[in-house]
N, C-alpha and C positions, 0 to 999 in steps of 0.2 A: 368656643364659638357655637352658636346654635343655628342649625340649618332649618330652612323653611319646611323641607320634607326629606325623607330618607331616599334620595335619588342623586344621580350624578348632576342633573340639572339644578337641584336644590343646593348641592355643595358648591357648584360653580357660581351660582347667583349670590350665595352668602360670602364666598371668598372674593369674588370680583364683581362688586355691585355696580361698578361704572365701566364695565368692559365694552359696552356699546359705543363708548367714546374713545378716541385715540389717547393712549396713555404713554408716558415716558418709561424708560427701562426700569427706573427706580420703583415704579408702581408694582411691576411684576416681581422685582426682588423682594419687596415687602409683603407680597401676597403669594404664598406658595402652598401647593397641595402635594403632600407626600403619600405614596402608596407602596405597598409591599408586593404587588402583583403587576407584571407588565401588561396584562390584559386590562386591568383597571386603569393604568396610566394611559393606555391607548384610547380608552373610552373618554377619559377626562380631557386629553389633548384634543380629540375630535370635537368634543362639546365646546371647549374654549375657542378653538379655531372657527367653529361655525358661528359663534357670537361676535367675533372680532370684525370691526368695520373694514371695508376696503375690498379691492378686487382680488379674486382668487387667481393665483399663478401656480401652474404645475411645472415643476422642474424635473428633468430627467437626470439620472445618474447611472453609473456603472459600478458594479461590484469588483470586476476584474478586467484586465486588459489581455486580449488575445494577441499573441505574437504571430508574425508571419515570416516567410522566407527571407524577406528583405531586412528584417530586424528581429532575429530569432529571440533575443532576450527582452524585447520591448523597451529597451533602455533608450533614453533620449526622447521618447514620444511624450512623456508626461513628467513633470517635476517630482522629485522624491519628497515625501512628506516627513 
């Protein structure tokens, strides 16, 4: 593949030329960008998400659950994965 320029934006534009329109899952399976560095992946993901159509939604998550006196093990509060 030949990119328009040597930048993240050029790579995204060359890999996903129709990203500004809604695409099905198969489109993204057939168009993949691989990178060896997490920092590069973060830049690419941000660039792709910025170009995707639709309303932005911010979802909150938790890394851990803090137990309390009523339920010291935290069991039963959340399903096991």
